[in-house]
C-alpha positions in Angstrom: 19.8 35.3 3.4 19.1 36.6 -0.1 16.4 33.9 -0.6 14.7 35.0 2.5 14.8 38.8 1.9 13.7 38.4 -1.8 10.8 36.1 -1.0 7.3 37.2 -0.2 6.7 38.0 3.5 4.1 35.2 3.4 6.9 32.6 2.6 7.3 30.2 5.5 10.8 29.4 6.7 9.7 27.5 9.8 8.7 23.8 10.3 5.3 24.0 8.6 4.2 22.3 5.5 4.8 24.4 2.3 2.0 24.4 -0.3 3.0 27.4 -2.5 6.5 27.7 -3.8 5.4 30.6 -6.0 5.8 33.0 -3.0 9.5 32.2 -2.7 12.4 34.1 -4.3 12.5 34.5 -8.1 16.1 35.8 -7.9 18.6 33.7 -9.9 21.1 32.1 -7.6 18.6 31.3 -4.8 18.5 27.7 -6.1 22.0 26.6 -7.1 24.1 29.0 -9.1 21.5 30.1 -11.6 18.1 28.7 -10.6 15.4 30.3 -8.5 13.6 28.9 -5.5 10.3 29.9 -7.0 10.8 28.2 -10.4 13.2 25.3 -9.5 12.9 24.6 -5.8 10.1 22.1 -5.7 12.5 19.3 -4.9 13.8 21.0 -1.8 10.2 21.8 -0.8 9.2 18.1 -1.3 12.1 17.0 0.9 11.2 19.6 3.6 7.5 18.5 3.5 8.4 14.9 3.8 10.5 15.7 6.9 7.5 17.4 8.4 5.2 14.4 7.6 7.8 12.2 9.3 7.8 14.3 12.5 11.2 15.9 11.9 10.4 19.5 12.6 13.5 20.9 11.0 12.9 24.5 9.8 12.7 25.0 6.0 15.5 27.6 6.3 17.8 25.0 7.7 17.0 22.3 5.1 17.2 24.9 2.4 20.7 26.2 3.4 21.9 22.6 3.9 20.7 21.4 0.5 21.8 24.6 -1.3 25.3 24.4 0.2 25.9 21.0 -1.4 27.8 20.7 -4.7 26.2 21.8 -7.9 25.9 18.1 -8.9 22.9 17.9 -6.6 21.1 20.2 -9.1 20.6 20.0 -12.8 22.3 22.6 -14.9 23.4 24.7 -11.9 19.8 24.8 -10.7 18.0 25.9 -13.9 16.5 22.4 -14.4 15.7 21.7 -10.7 17.1 19.2 -8.3 18.9 16.0 -9.4 16.6 13.0 -8.7 19.4 11.2 -7.0 19.1 13.6 -4.1 15.9 12.0 -2.8 17.4 8.7 -1.9 20.8 10.1 -1.0 19.8 12.9 1.3 16.8 11.2 3.0 18.8 8.0 3.3 21.5 9.9 5.1 18.8 11.3 7.4 18.0 7.7 8.5 14.9 7.0 6.4 14.3 4.0 4.3 13.8 5.1 0.7 12.7 3.0 -2.3 12.2 4.3 -5.8 9.5 3.0 -8.1 9.4 3.8 -11.8 6.1 1.9 -12.3 3.6 3.9 -10.2 0.9 1.1 -10.6 3.0 -1.0 -8.2 3.5 1.5 -5.4 1.8 0.3 -2.2 -0.1 2.8 -0.1 1.3 1.6 3.2 4.3 3.8 3.4 4.8 6.8 5.7 5.4 9.4 3.0 6.0 9.7 -0.8 7.9 12.1 -3.1 6.5 12.1 -6.6 8.3 13.5 -9.6 6.4 14.0 -12.9 6.6 15.8 -16.2 3.7 17.9 -17.4 3.0 20.7 -19.9 5.0 23.4 -17.9 8.0 21.2 -17.1 8.8 18.9 -14.3 7.7 19.0 -10.6 8.3 17.3 -7.3 5.6 17.0 -4.6 5.4 15.3 -1.2 2.4 13.1 -0.3 1.1 10.9 2.4 -1.7 8.4 2.4 -4.5 8.9 5.0 -6.0 5.5 5.7 -9.0 7.0 7.4 -10.2 8.8 4.3 -8.4 6.5 1.8 -6.9 9.6 0.1 -3.5 10.6 -1.0 -2.8 14.1 0.3 -0.4 16.0 -2.0 1.5 19.0 -0.8 2.8 21.9 -3.1 0.7 20.5 -5.9 -1.1 23.7 -6.8 -1.7 24.0 -3.0 -2.9 21.0 -1.0 -4.8 18.4 -3.0 -6.4 15.0 -2.3 -6.5 12.1 -4.7 -7.9 8.6 -4.6 -4.9 7.1 -6.5 -1.6 8.1 -8.0 -3.3 7.7 -11.4 -5.8 10.4 -10.5 -2.9 12.7 -9.4 -1.2 12.2 -12.8 -4.3 12.6 -14.9 -5.1 16.0 -13.3 -2.2 17.7 -15.1 -1.9 15.2 -17.9 1.4 14.4 -16.3 3.8 11.6 -17.0 5.4 10.1 -13.9 9.1 10.0 -13.6 9.5 8.3 -10.3 7.7 7.8 -6.9 9.9 7.4 -3.9 8.5 5.8 -0.8 9.9 7.1 2.5 9.6 5.2 5.8 10.8 5.5 9.3 13.0 2.5 10.0 10.3 1.2 12.4 7.6 0.9 9.6 6.3 -2.6 9.5 4.4 -2.1 6.3 1.0 -1.3 8.0 1.4 2.4 7.2 1.0 3.3 10.9 4.6 3.9 12.0 3.8 7.7 12.3 0.5 9.3 13.3 -1.3 11.0 10.5 -0.1 14.5 10.4 -2.5 17.1 11.5 -2.2 20.4 9.7 -2.6 23.8 11.3 
C-alpha cells in the first residue's frame, strides 16, 4: 500500500506497459527492506513488462506485491542494489515460460518472444524489457528512458555507453523459433 500511496498519481498499477519508473515511490522500504521502487525497481518493472508482452495481463500491483513479498535473497543488499539476477530465470520459469540466459549478446537470436536485458552504465545498473518487431526489424525497449527502438542490441548498449551483464530470452512454451508464437503487442 505504501508504494502506491507514495508514488505519483500517474504511476500505473494496472496491466499496461511501464516506461517510466521515476514516477514510482522513492520511499525506502518500497523495494525490499531498504531500496525504493523508483531507484531500484527496474527488475520488477522488466518482469512486469515481459508478462504484458507475453499476453499475461497481470496487474503491476499484483506482480509487485508478489515479488516484494519474497525473501530478501531475491534482492541485492536488501533492495539497495536492485533485484538479484537469478530472479529472472527463477520467477519467469515458475510462471511457465522458457528462459535462456546469454552473457554474449552478439549471439542472441532475434526470434524470441521477449527479452530482459541487464546492463551497467555510468549511473549504475538497469534492467529493461524488450521485444523484436519483425515487421519493422526493430528491438522495442521498455523503461529505457521511455520507450525506445533499436536496430540491434549493440545499438542499445552504445546509447548509454553501457556494458551488458546478461540478456535473457523469454518464450511461451509453444515458440517454435520463428518469433511468431505471440502476436506483436499493440500499445495503447
